[in-house]
C-alpha positions as CSV (number, residue, x, y, z in Angstrom):
1,X,53.6,13.7,-42.4
2,X,54.8,12.9,-38.9
3,X,51.2,13.0,-37.7
4,X,50.0,10.7,-40.4
5,X,52.8,8.2,-39.6
6,X,51.7,8.3,-35.9
7,X,48.2,7.6,-37.0
8,X,49.3,4.8,-39.2
9,X,51.1,3.3,-36.3
10,X,47.8,2.7,-34.7
11,X,46.3,1.5,-37.9
12,X,49.1,-1.0,-38.3
13,X,48.3,-2.5,-34.9
14,X,44.9,-3.5,-36.1
15,X,46.0,-5.1,-39.3
16,X,48.5,-7.5,-37.9
17,X,47.2,-9.9,-39.1
18,X,43.6,-10.4,-40.3
19,X,43.7,-14.1,-40.7
20,X,40.8,-15.6,-42.7
21,X,39.4,-18.5,-40.7
22,X,37.9,-21.5,-42.3
23,X,34.6,-20.9,-40.6
24,X,34.6,-17.2,-41.8
25,X,35.0,-15.5,-38.5
26,X,33.0,-12.2,-38.4
27,X,35.2,-9.3,-39.5
28,X,35.0,-7.4,-36.2
29,X,35.9,-10.4,-34.1
30,X,38.7,-11.1,-36.6
31,X,40.2,-7.6,-36.2
32,X,40.0,-7.7,-32.4
33,X,41.3,-11.1,-31.7
34,X,44.2,-11.0,-34.2
35,X,45.2,-7.4,-33.1
36,X,45.4,-8.5,-29.5
37,X,47.6,-11.5,-30.5
38,X,50.0,-9.3,-32.5
39,X,50.2,-6.6,-29.9
40,X,51.4,-9.3,-27.5
41,X,54.1,-10.3,-30.0
42,X,55.3,-6.7,-30.5
43,X,55.5,-6.1,-26.7
44,X,57.6,-9.2,-26.3
45,X,60.0,-8.7,-29.2
46,X,62.9,-6.5,-28.2
47,X,64.2,-6.2,-31.7
48,X,60.9,-4.7,-32.9
49,X,60.8,-2.4,-30.0
50,X,64.3,-1.3,-30.7
51,X,63.3,-0.4,-34.3
52,X,64.8,-3.3,-36.2
53,X,63.4,-2.3,-39.6
54,X,64.3,-5.5,-41.4
55,X,62.3,-7.5,-38.8
56,X,59.5,-5.0,-38.8
57,X,59.3,-5.0,-42.6
58,X,59.3,-8.8,-42.6
59,X,56.4,-8.7,-40.1
60,X,54.4,-6.3,-42.3
61,X,55.1,-8.4,-45.4
62,X,54.1,-11.6,-43.7
63,X,51.1,-10.5,-41.6
64,X,49.6,-7.3,-42.9
65,X,49.8,-7.1,-46.6
66,X,48.4,-10.6,-47.4
67,X,45.2,-9.5,-45.9
68,X,44.6,-6.7,-48.5
69,X,42.7,-7.1,-51.7
70,X,45.3,-5.4,-53.9
71,X,43.5,-6.0,-57.2
72,X,40.4,-4.2,-55.9
73,X,42.5,-1.4,-54.3
74,X,44.5,-0.9,-57.5
75,X,41.3,-0.6,-59.6
76,X,39.9,1.9,-57.1
77,X,43.1,3.9,-56.8
78,X,43.7,4.2,-60.6
79,X,40.0,4.7,-61.5
80,X,39.7,5.4,-65.2
81,X,43.4,4.8,-65.8
82,X,43.0,1.1,-64.7
83,X,40.6,0.4,-67.6
84,X,43.0,1.8,-70.1
85,X,46.1,0.0,-68.8
86,X,47.7,-3.0,-70.4
87,X,47.9,-6.2,-68.4
88,X,51.6,-5.6,-67.9
89,X,51.0,-2.1,-66.6
90,X,48.4,-3.4,-64.2
91,X,50.8,-6.0,-62.9
92,X,53.6,-3.5,-62.5
93,X,51.4,-1.1,-60.7
94,X,50.1,-3.7,-58.2
95,X,53.6,-4.8,-57.5
96,X,54.9,-1.3,-56.8
97,X,51.8,-0.2,-54.9
98,X,52.1,-3.2,-52.7
99,X,55.8,-2.4,-52.0
100,X,54.8,1.1,-51.1
101,X,52.3,0.0,-48.6
102,X,54.6,-2.6,-47.0
103,X,57.2,0.1,-46.3
104,X,54.5,2.6,-45.2
105,X,53.1,0.2,-42.6
106,X,56.5,-1.0,-41.5
107,X,57.6,2.6,-40.8
108,X,54.3,3.2,-39.0
109,X,54.7,0.1,-36.9
110,X,58.1,1.1,-35.8
111,X,56.5,4.1,-34.1
112,X,54.1,2.1,-32.0
113,X,54.2,3.6,-28.4
114,X,51.5,2.2,-26.1
115,X,48.4,3.2,-28.0
116,X,45.3,1.3,-27.1
117,X,42.4,0.2,-29.3
118,X,38.7,0.7,-28.8
119,X,36.4,-1.4,-31.0
120,X,33.0,-0.2,-32.0
121,X,30.0,-2.5,-32.4
122,X,29.7,-3.9,-36.0
123,X,26.6,-2.6,-37.7
124,X,25.9,-4.8,-40.8
125,X,23.2,-7.0,-42.1
126,X,23.6,-10.7,-41.4
127,X,24.5,-11.6,-45.0
128,X,26.6,-8.5,-45.8
129,X,29.7,-9.1,-47.9
130,X,31.0,-5.5,-47.7
131,X,31.4,-4.1,-44.2
132,X,33.1,-1.4,-42.2
133,X,34.8,-2.2,-38.9
134,X,35.0,1.0,-36.8
135,X,37.8,1.4,-34.3
136,X,39.4,4.2,-32.3
137,X,43.0,4.6,-31.3
138,X,43.5,6.1,-27.9
139,X,46.9,7.7,-27.4
140,X,48.8,8.4,-24.2
141,X,48.6,12.1,-25.2
142,X,46.5,13.7,-27.8
143,X,43.0,13.2,-29.1
144,X,41.5,9.8,-30.0
145,X,41.8,8.9,-33.7
146,X,39.0,7.1,-35.5
147,X,40.1,4.4,-37.9
148,X,37.6,2.6,-40.1
149,X,38.4,-0.6,-42.1
150,X,36.5,-1.4,-45.2
151,X,36.5,-5.2,-45.8
152,X,35.0,-7.3,-48.5
153,X,34.2,-11.0,-48.3
154,X,36.2,-12.9,-50.9
155,X,36.2,-16.7,-51.6
156,X,39.3,-16.9,-49.4
157,X,37.9,-14.8,-46.6
158,X,37.6,-11.2,-45.6
159,X,40.0,-8.7,-47.2
160,X,40.7,-5.1,-46.5
161,X,40.3,-2.7,-49.5
162,X,40.4,0.7,-47.8
163,X,41.4,2.3,-44.5
164,X,39.8,5.6,-43.4
165,X,42.0,7.5,-40.9
166,X,40.3,10.4,-39.1
167,X,38.0,10.8,-42.1
168,X,40.8,10.5,-44.8
169,X,40.5,7.5,-47.1
170,X,43.8,5.8,-48.0
171,X,42.4,4.9,-51.5
172,X,41.0,8.4,-52.1
173,X,44.3,10.0,-51.0
174,X,46.4,7.9,-53.3
175,X,43.9,8.3,-56.1
176,X,44.4,12.0,-56.1
177,X,48.2,11.7,-56.0
178,X,48.4,9.2,-58.8
179,X,45.7,10.9,-61.0
180,X,47.8,14.1,-61.1
181,X,50.9,12.2,-62.2
182,X,49.0,10.2,-64.7
183,X,47.5,13.4,-66.3
184,X,51.0,14.8,-66.7
185,X,52.9,11.8,-67.8
186,X,50.7,8.8,-68.2
187,X,50.5,5.5,-66.2
188,X,54.1,4.6,-67.0
189,X,55.1,7.7,-65.2
190,X,53.0,6.7,-62.1
191,X,54.7,3.3,-62.1
192,X,58.2,4.8,-62.5
193,X,57.6,7.3,-59.6
194,X,56.5,4.4,-57.4
195,X,59.5,2.3,-58.4
196,X,61.9,5.2,-57.7
197,X,60.2,5.9,-54.3
198,X,60.4,2.2,-53.3
199,X,64.1,2.0,-54.3
200,X,64.9,5.2,-52.4
201,X,63.2,3.8,-49.2
202,X,65.0,0.5,-49.6
203,X,68.3,2.3,-49.8
204,X,67.5,4.3,-46.6
205,X,66.3,1.2,-44.8
206,X,69.5,-0.7,-45.7
207,X,71.7,2.2,-44.5
208,X,69.8,2.4,-41.2
209,X,70.2,-1.3,-40.8
210,X,74.0,-1.0,-41.1
211,X,74.1,1.7,-38.5
212,X,72.2,-0.3,-35.9
């Protein structure tokens, strides 16, 4: 788990934020320029460097998560269970899944420690609407970590719908976890587990905030 959080710290750097420009900036250019901008903010913000989770969470909420296509991600993560879900269940799942990712990325971002980013050339057809932006996180110590971002072009710009960290897909990983829970207790059980986990993490974050 610790290793995964360190990896996500690098991933979070790249996803802060992926602003959709009016002229539809190419996705690789978008990732690079916005990542550089946000790294500058992180390095200049002493509260974030000190681990202020309320500020880090607010940053993740405002800059990272709006750039994800949560409807698409939720459909992919739930697979066959999405088709059988009621509109209310779908809405609840998206809300809880979004909260989970906010806290996951906020926690990862708090562990940022001087990693650097290497951007690979984008290989995609000129009119492609579904692309992969390949990057590599270079750490002060340890092996480089490849991180690939799957983006789809929506009417409001490019949106991330999956992140593959060192060969492990975020969507596939969660799909396996949630499918097992759904098989045992149904989709309501999946939603309840997510809600309980989010509540637990909120309580821990609030307690940490009082200590600082």
